[in-house]
C-alpha positions in Angstrom: 124.5 101.5 91.8 124.3 105.1 90.8 123.7 104.2 87.2 120.9 101.8 88.1 119.4 104.6 90.2 119.4 107.0 87.2 118.1 104.3 84.8 115.2 103.6 87.2 114.3 107.3 87.1 115.0 107.8 90.8 116.7 110.7 92.5 120.3 109.9 93.5 123.5 111.6 94.5 127.0 110.2 94.4 129.5 111.4 97.0 133.2 111.5 96.0 135.8 111.9 98.7 137.8 115.1 98.7 141.0 113.2 99.6 141.7 115.0 102.9 142.2 111.6 104.8 143.5 108.2 103.8 141.0 107.7 101.0 142.3 108.8 97.6 140.6 111.9 96.1 137.6 111.1 93.9 136.8 107.8 95.5 133.1 107.2 95.6 132.2 106.7 99.3 128.4 106.7 99.3 125.4 106.9 97.0 122.2 108.5 98.3 118.9 107.4 96.8 115.6 109.2 97.2 113.2 110.6 97.9 111.2 108.1 95.9 108.7 105.2 96.2 110.0 102.7 98.8 109.2 99.8 96.6 111.3 101.1 93.7 114.2 101.9 96.0 114.0 98.5 97.7 114.2 96.8 94.3 117.7 98.4 93.8 118.9 98.0 97.4 117.5 94.7 98.7 120.7 92.8 97.9 122.6 94.9 100.4 122.6 94.3 104.2 122.5 97.0 106.8 125.7 97.6 108.7 
């Protein structure tokens, strides 16, 4: 997802876990996308459902 964000020329940020809990250090836990045009972000994220 992060690579697709960069390829599309959108602003994105990948968060890697510090490993202070059960998740191993360096595990990608979230990718933030934006700010950017809603239509372009929706093209990348429309396959995901909200939880």
